[in-house]
PAFI-785038 format. One line per 10 residues: number of its first residue (from 1); for each residue x, y, z of N, C-alpha, C. Coordinates in steps of 0.2 Angstrom, whole numbers, plus 2048, in hexadecimal, padded with zeros to 3 digits. Layout:
<recs>
NUM = X Y Z X Y Z X Y Z | ... $
</recs>
This chain:
<recs>
1 = A29 521 DF8 A2C 51B DF4 A2E 514 DF9 | A31 516 DFE A32 510 E02 A2D 50D E04 | A28 510 E07 A22 50E E0A A1E 509 E04 | A1E 50D DFF A1A 509 DF8 A1E 502 DF7 | A25 502 DF6 A29 4FB DF6 A27 4F7 DFC | A27 4F9 E01 A25 4F5 E07 A1E 4F2 E07 | A1A 4F5 E05 A13 4F3 E04 A12 4EE DFF | A17 4EF DF9 A17 4EB DF4 A19 4E3 DF5 | A1F 4E4 DFA A22 4DE DFB A1F 4DA E02 | A1B 4DE E06 A16 4DA E09 A10 4D7 E05 $
11 = A0E 4DA E01 A09 4D7 DFC A0C 4D1 DF9 | A12 4D1 DF6 A14 4CB DF3 A15 4C6 DF8 | A18 4C7 DFE A17 4C1 E02 A12 4BF E04 | A0D 4C3 E06 A06 4C0 E08 A04 4BC E02 | A04 4BE DFB A02 4BA DF5 A07 4B3 DF5 | A0D 4B4 DF7 A10 4AD DF7 A0E 4A8 DFB | A0D 4AC E03 A0A 4A7 E07 A02 4A4 E06 | 9FF 4A9 E02 9F8 4A6 E00 9FA 4A1 DFC | 9FD 4A2 DF7 9FE 49C DF2 A01 495 DF5 | A04 495 DF9 A08 490 DFD A02 48C E01 $
21 = 9FE 491 E05 9F8 48E E08 9F3 48A E03 | 9F1 48D DFE 9EC 48B DF9 9F0 485 DF7 | 9F7 484 DF4 9FA 47E DF3 9F9 478 DF7 | 9FA 47A DFD 9FC 475 E03 9F5 473 E05 | 9EE 476 E04 9E7 475 E05 9E5 470 DFE | 9E7 472 DF8 9E6 46D DF3 9EA 467 DF2 | 9F0 466 DF6 9F4 461 DF7 9EF 45C DFB | 9ED 45E E02 9EB 45C E06 9E4 458 E04 | 9DF 45C E00 9DA 459 DFD 9DA 453 DF9 | 9E0 454 DF4 9E3 44F DEF 9E4 448 DF3 $
31 = 9E8 44A DF9 9EA 444 DFD 9E4 441 E00 | 9DF 445 E02 9D9 442 E06 9D5 43F E01 | 9D4 441 DFA 9D1 43E DF5 9D4 437 DF4 | 9DA 437 DF3 9DE 430 DF2 9DD 42B DF6 | 9DE 42D DFD 9DD 429 E04 9D5 426 E02 | 9D0 42B E02 9CA 428 E01 9C8 422 DFB | 9CC 425 DF6 9CB 421 DF0 9CF 419 DF1 | 9D5 419 DF4 9D7 414 DF7 9D3 410 DFB | 9D2 413 DFF 9CC 40F E04 9C5 40D E01 | 9C4 40F DFB 9BD 40D DF8 9BF 407 DF4 $
41 = 9C5 407 DF0 9C8 400 DED 9CA 3FB DF2 | 9CB 3FC DF7 9CC 3F7 DFD 9C6 3F5 DFF | 9C1 3F8 E00 9BB 3F5 E02 9B8 3F1 DFC | 9B8 3F4 DF5 9B5 3F0 DF0 9B9 3EA DEE | 9BF 3E9 DF0 9C4 3E2 DEF 9C2 3DE DF5 | 9C0 3E0 DFB 9BE 3DC E00 9B6 3D9 DFF | 9B3 3DD DFB 9AC 3DC DFA 9AC 3D5 DF4 | 9B1 3D8 DF0 9B1 3D3 DEA 9B3 3CC DEC | 9B9 3CC DF2 9BA 3C5 DF4 9B4 3C2 DF8 | 9B1 3C5 DFB 9AB 3C3 DFF 9A6 3BF DFA $
51 = 9A4 3C4 DF5 9A0 3C1 DEF 9A2 3BC DEC | 9A8 3BB DEB 9AB 3B5 DE7 9AA 3AF DEC | 9AC 3AF DF3 9AA 3AA DF7 9A4 3A8 DF7 | 99F 3AD DF7 999 3AA DF8 996 3A7 DF1 | 999 3A9 DEA 998 3A6 DE5 99B 39F DE5 | 99F 39E DE8 9A4 397 DE8 99F 393 DEC | 99D 394 DF2 998 391 DF6 993 38E DF2 | 98F 393 DF0 988 393 DEC 989 38C DE6 | 98E 38D DE3 991 38A DDD 993 383 DDF | 997 382 DE5 997 37C DE8 990 376 DE9 $
61 = 98C 37C DED 986 378 DF0 981 376 DE9 | 982 37B DE3 97E 379 DDE 981 373 DDA | 987 373 DDA 98A 36D DD7 989 366 DDA | 98A 367 DE1 987 35F DE5 981 35E DE5 | 97D 363 DE4 975 362 DE3 974 35F DDE | 976 360 DD7 976 35E DD1 979 357 DD0 | 97E 356 DD3 980 34E DD4 97C 34A DD7 | 97A 34C DDC 974 348 DE0 96E 347 DDD | 96B 34C DD9 965 34B DD5 966 349 DCD | 96B 347 DCC 96D 344 DC5 968 33F DC2 $
71 = 968 33A DC5 963 335 DC3 95C 336 DC4 | 95A 33A DCA 953 33C DCA 950 341 DC5 | 954 345 DC3 953 34A DBE 953 346 DB6 | 957 342 DB6 956 33F DAF 951 339 DAF | 94F 336 DB4 94A 332 DB4 943 336 DB3 | 943 33C DB6 93C 33F DB6 93C 341 DAE | 941 344 DAB 941 347 DA5 940 341 D9F | 942 33B DA1 940 336 D9C 93A 333 D9C | 936 335 DA1 92E 332 DA2 929 339 D9F | 92D 33D D9E 92A 343 D9B 92B 345 D95 $
81 = 92B 340 D90 92E 342 D8A 928 344 D84 | 929 347 D80 923 349 D7A 927 34A D74 | 924 348 D6F 929 349 D69 928 350 D66 | 924 354 D67 923 35A D65 928 35F D6A | 929 35D D71 92E 360 D75 934 35E D73 | 936 358 D71 93C 355 D6F 93F 359 D68 | 93B 35A D64 93C 35D D5D 93F 364 D60 | 93B 367 D64 93C 36F D66 942 36F D6A | 945 36A D6F 94B 36A D72 951 369 D6D | 94F 364 D68 955 364 D63 957 36A D60 $
91 = 952 36E D5D 952 374 D5B 957 37A D5F | 954 378 D65 957 37D D6A 95F 37B D6B | 961 374 D6B 968 373 D6C 96D 374 D66 | 969 374 D60 96B 374 D59 96E 37C D59 | 96A 381 D5B 96B 388 D5B 96E 38A D60 | 970 387 D66 973 388 D6B 979 386 D6D | 97C 384 D67 983 382 D67 989 387 D68 | 98F 386 D68 993 38C D68 996 38F D62 | 994 38C D5C 996 390 D56 990 396 D55 | 989 394 D56 985 398 D56 986 39E D5A $
101 = 987 39C D61 989 3A2 D65 98F 3A7 D62 | 994 3A4 D60 99B 3A7 D5D 997 3AB D57 | 995 3A9 D53 992 3AD D4D 98E 3B2 D4F | 989 3B1 D54 985 3B7 D57 98A 3BD D5A | 98F 3BA D5E 992 3C0 D60 998 3C3 D5C | 999 3C0 D56 99D 3C3 D51 999 3C8 D4D | 992 3C6 D4C 98E 3CA D48 98E 3D0 D4D | 98D 3CF D53 98B 3D5 D58 990 3D9 D58 | 997 3D7 D59 99C 3DB D5A 99D 3DF D54 | 99D 3DC D4D 99D 3DF D48 999 3E5 D46 $
111 = 991 3E4 D49 98E 3E9 D48 990 3EF D4D | 992 3ED D53 993 3F3 D57 999 3F6 D55 | 99E 3F3 D52 9A4 3F7 D50 9A3 3FB D49 | 99E 3F8 D46 99C 3FC D40 998 403 D42 | 995 403 D48 991 409 D4A 996 40D D4F | 99C 40B D4F 9A0 40E D54 99F 40F D5C | 99C 409 D5D 99B 409 D65 9A1 404 D68 | 9A7 408 D6A 9AA 404 D6D 9A9 400 D74 | 9A4 402 D77 9A3 3FF D7E 99F 3F7 D7C | 99B 3F8 D77 997 3F2 D75 99B 3ED D72 $
121 = 9A0 3F0 D6E 9A5 3EB D6B 9A9 3E9 D6F | 9AB 3EB D73 9AF 3E9 D7A 9AB 3E2 D7D | 9A5 3E4 D7F 9A1 3DF D82 9A0 3D9 D7E | 99F 3D9 D77 99D 3D3 D73 9A3 3CF D72 | 9AA 3D4 D71 9B0 3D0 D71 9B1 3CC D77 | 9B0 3CF D7C 9AF 3CC D83 9AB 3C5 D84 | 9A5 3C5 D82 9A1 3C0 D80 9A4 3BB D7D | 9A7 3BD D77 9AA 3B7 D73 9B0 3B3 D77 | 9B4 3B8 D7A 9B9 3B5 D7E 9B8 3B1 D83 | 9B2 3B2 D88 9B0 3AD D8C 9AE 3A7 D8A $
131 = 9AA 3A7 D84 9A7 3A2 D81 9AD 39D D7F | 9B2 3A0 D7C 9B9 39D D79 9BC 399 D7F | 9BD 39D D85 9C0 39A D8A 9BC 394 D8E | 9B5 396 D8E 9B1 390 D91 9B1 38A D8D | 9B2 38B D87 9B2 386 D82 9B8 381 D82 | 9BE 384 D83 9C4 381 D84 9C4 37D D8A | 9C3 381 D90 9C4 37E D96 9BE 378 D97 | 9B8 378 D95 9B3 374 D95 9B6 36E D90 | 9B8 36E D8B 9BA 36A D86 9BF 366 D8A | 9C4 369 D8D 9C9 365 D91 9C7 361 D97 $
141 = 9C2 364 D9B 9BF 360 DA2 9BB 359 D9D | 9B8 35A D97 9B4 355 D94 9B9 34F D93 | 9BF 350 D90 9C4 34B D8E 9C7 349 D94 | 9C8 34D D9A 9CB 34A DA0 9C8 345 DA3 | 9C1 347 DA4 9BB 343 DA8 9B8 33D DA3 | 9B7 33F D9D 9B5 33A D9A 9AD 336 D9C | 9AA 33A D9E 9A4 338 DA1 99E 337 D9B | 99C 331 D9B 996 32F D94 990 333 D96 | 98D 335 D91 986 337 D90 982 333 D93 | 97B 336 D95 976 332 D99 973 32C D93 $
151 = 975 32F D8D 970 32A D87 976 324 D85 | 97C 325 D87 981 321 D85 985 31D D8A | 985 317 D8A 989 313 D8F 98F 313 D8F | 993 314 D96 99A 315 D95 99E 30F D93 | 99C 309 D92 9A0 304 D8D 99F 305 D86 | 99A 309 D83 99A 30B D7D 99E 311 D7B | 9A1 314 D80 9A5 319 D7C 9AC 317 D7A | 9AE 318 D74 9B4 316 D71 9B9 31A D70 | 9B7 320 D70 9BC 326 D70 9BB 32B D75 | 9BD 32C D7A 9BD 330 D7F 9BD 337 D7D $
161 = 9C1 338 D77 9C4 33E D75 9BC 342 D70 | 9B9 33E D6F 9B3 33F D6B 9AE 343 D6F | 9AB 349 D6C 9A7 34D D71 99F 34A D6F | 99F 345 D6B 999 341 D6B 996 33D D70 | 99B 33B D74 999 337 D7B 99C 33B D81 | 99F 340 D82 9A1 344 D87 99C 349 D8A | 999 347 D91 995 34B D93 997 351 D98 | 99C 350 D9C 99C 354 DA2 9A2 35A D9F | 9A1 360 DA0 99C 363 DA1 998 364 D99 | 992 368 D9A 98E 368 D93 992 36F D90 $
171 = 994 36D D89 998 372 D86 992 378 D84 | 98D 376 D82 988 37B D80 985 37F D85 | 985 37D D8B 984 382 D91 98A 386 D93 | 98F 383 D94 995 386 D95 995 38E D91 | 996 38B D8A 996 391 D86 991 397 D87 | 98B 393 D86 985 399 D87 985 39D D8D | 988 39A D93 987 39D D99 98C 3A3 D99 | 992 3A0 D97 998 3A5 D97 996 3AA D92 | 993 3A9 D8D 993 3AE D87 98D 3B4 D8A | 987 3B3 D8D 984 3B7 D90 985 3B8 D97 $
181 = 98A 3B5 D9A 98B 3B7 DA1 98F 3BE DA0 | 993 3BF D9C 997 3C5 D9A 992 3CA D9A | 98D 3C9 D96 987 3CE D95 983 3D0 D9C | 984 3CB DA0 980 3CD DA7 985 3D2 DAB | 98B 3D0 DAB 990 3D5 DAE 991 3DC DAB | 98F 3DB DA4 991 3E2 DA1 98B 3E6 DA0 | 985 3E3 D9F 97F 3E6 D9F 97A 3E3 DA1 | 979 3E3 DA8 976 3DE DAC 96D 3DE DAA | 969 3E2 DA9 963 3E1 DA6 962 3DD DA0 | 966 3DF D9B 966 3DC D94 969 3D4 D96 $
191 = 96E 3D5 D9A 971 3CC D9A 96C 3C8 D9E | 967 3CA DA3 964 3C6 DA6 95E 3C5 DA2 | 95B 3C9 D9D 956 3C8 D98 959 3C2 D94 | 95F 3C1 D93 961 3BC D8F 963 3B6 D92 | 962 3B6 D98 965 3AF D9D 960 3A8 D9B | 95A 3AA D9A 956 3A5 D98 957 3A0 D93 | 95C 3A3 D8E 95F 39F D88 964 399 D8B | 968 39B D8E 96D 396 D91 969 390 D97 | 964 393 D9A 95F 38F D9D 95C 38A D99 | 958 38B D94 956 388 D8E 95A 383 D8B $
201 = 95F 386 D8A 964 381 D86 967 37B D8C | 968 37C D91 96A 378 D97 964 372 D97 | 95E 374 D97 958 370 D98 957 36B D92 | 958 36E D8C 958 36A D85 95D 365 D85 | 963 366 D88 969 361 D88 967 35C D8D | 963 35D D92 962 359 D96 95B 354 D95 | 957 358 D91 951 355 D8E 953 350 D88 | 958 352 D85 959 34D D7F 95E 347 D82 | 95F 347 D88 964 341 D8B 96B 343 D89 | 96D 349 D88 974 34A D86 978 34B D8D $
211 = 975 34E D92 979 350 D97 974 34E D9E | 978 34D DA3 975 34D DAA 975 354 DAC | 971 354 DB2 970 35C DB6 976 35D DB8 | 97B 359 DBB 982 35D DBD 985 35E DB7 | 985 35B DB2 989 35E DAB 987 365 DAA | 980 367 DAA 97E 36D DA8 97F 371 DAE | 980 370 DB4 981 375 DB9 988 377 DBA | 98C 371 DB9 993 372 DBA 995 377 DB3 | 993 376 DAE 994 37A DA7 991 381 DA9 | 98C 383 DAC 989 38A DAE 990 38C DB3 $
221 = 990 389 DB7 995 38B DBC 99C 38C DB8 | 99E 389 DB3 9A4 38B DB0 9A4 391 DAC | 99E 392 DA9 99D 398 DA4 99C 39E DA8 | 999 39D DAE 998 3A4 DB2 99F 3A6 DB4 | 9A3 3A0 DB7 9AA 3A2 DB8 9AF 3A5 DB3 | 9AD 3A3 DAE 9B1 3A6 DA7 9AE 3AC DA5 | 9A8 3AE DA6 9A5 3B5 DA5 9A8 3B9 DA9 | 9A8 3B7 DB0 9A9 3BC DB6 9B1 3BE DB4 | 9B6 3B9 DB3 9BC 3BA DB3 9BE 3BF DAC | 9BB 3BD DA6 9BC 3C2 DA0 9B9 3C9 DA2 $
231 = 9B3 3C9 DA5 9B0 3D0 DA6 9B5 3D5 DAB | 9B7 3D1 DB0 9BB 3D5 DB4 9C2 3D7 DB1 | 9C5 3D3 DAC 9CB 3D4 DA9 9C9 3DA DA4 | 9C5 3D9 D9F 9C4 3DC D99 9BF 3E2 D9C | 9BA 3E2 D9F 9B5 3E7 D9F 9B6 3EC DA5 | 9B7 3E9 DAC 9B8 3ED DB1 9BE 3F1 DB2 | 9C3 3EE DAF 9C9 3F1 DAE 9C9 3F9 DAA | 9C4 3F8 DA5 9C3 3FE DA1 9BF 403 DA5 | 9BA 400 DA9 9B5 404 DAC 9BA 408 DB2 | 9BF 404 DB5 9C3 408 DBA 9C8 40D DB8 $
241 = 9C9 40C DB1 9CD 411 DAF 9C9 417 DAC | 9C4 416 DAA 9C0 41C DA7 9BD 420 DAF | 9BC 41C DB3 9BA 41F DBA 9C0 423 DBD | 9C6 421 DBD 9CD 423 DBF 9CD 42A DBB | 9CD 42B DB4 9CD 42F DB0 9C9 435 DB1 | 9C2 432 DB3 9BE 438 DB5 9BE 43C DBB | 9C0 438 DC0 9C1 43A DC6 9C7 43F DC6 | 9CD 43E DC3 9D2 442 DC1 9D0 448 DBE | 9CD 448 DB9 9CA 44E DB6 9C6 452 DB9 | 9C2 450 DBE 9BE 453 DC3 9C2 457 DC8 $
251 = 9C9 453 DCB 9CC 457 DD1 9D0 45D DCD | 9D2 45B DC7 9D5 45F DC4 9D2 466 DC3 | 9CB 466 DC2 9C7 46B DC0 9C6 46F DC7 | 9C5 46A DCC 9C4 46D DD3 9CA 471 DD4 $
</recs>
């Protein structure tokens, strides 16, 4: 009886030591995984800062070049006008304004919500939000700068608060770029396929004499910036949360 109790105690002690060893090993692995995850986050943050700096440099070069070639592009377009092309560009500008984009976004968001697709509903709502932000900021810049359109003389501008005379930046291009820019960040292939739309709208505004090249380029930069901020706040945070939850569930299963 004594020997049996001794063996039982020795077995129990060995089991406790084994459990402690396993707990220590599991804790060590969790700590190593957390450290690797934090290192990955640090690397991603540094990469994001690097990409933002590159984007700022490219945007600055594009804006400077656009201001330099304003008159050259305007004169070239004025010398290559046709009635059929002008009518087509009028239709593009008419259907490329922000109300049409907003209506399209509402319809798409409603369809996605009706189908129960939360991801696409969030994407379409983010597109609408980027459009609204770009529109408000662009309108404020128009009022602050008061730059006349190429087809309007500066001395003819009676009311600088009227969008009819303000050129810088292009409201059409800012809204369209912000709208489809979010789609590029969310679903790259689909977004890239839609990018010709803001390009065509920008060309139509220059062809009709409503904007300079710099108005269009600066509006595109504004739209991209608004799309990037909205995508990072509303879309990437959700993606990170889902990734963290997925990794946590995998660790717990392991």
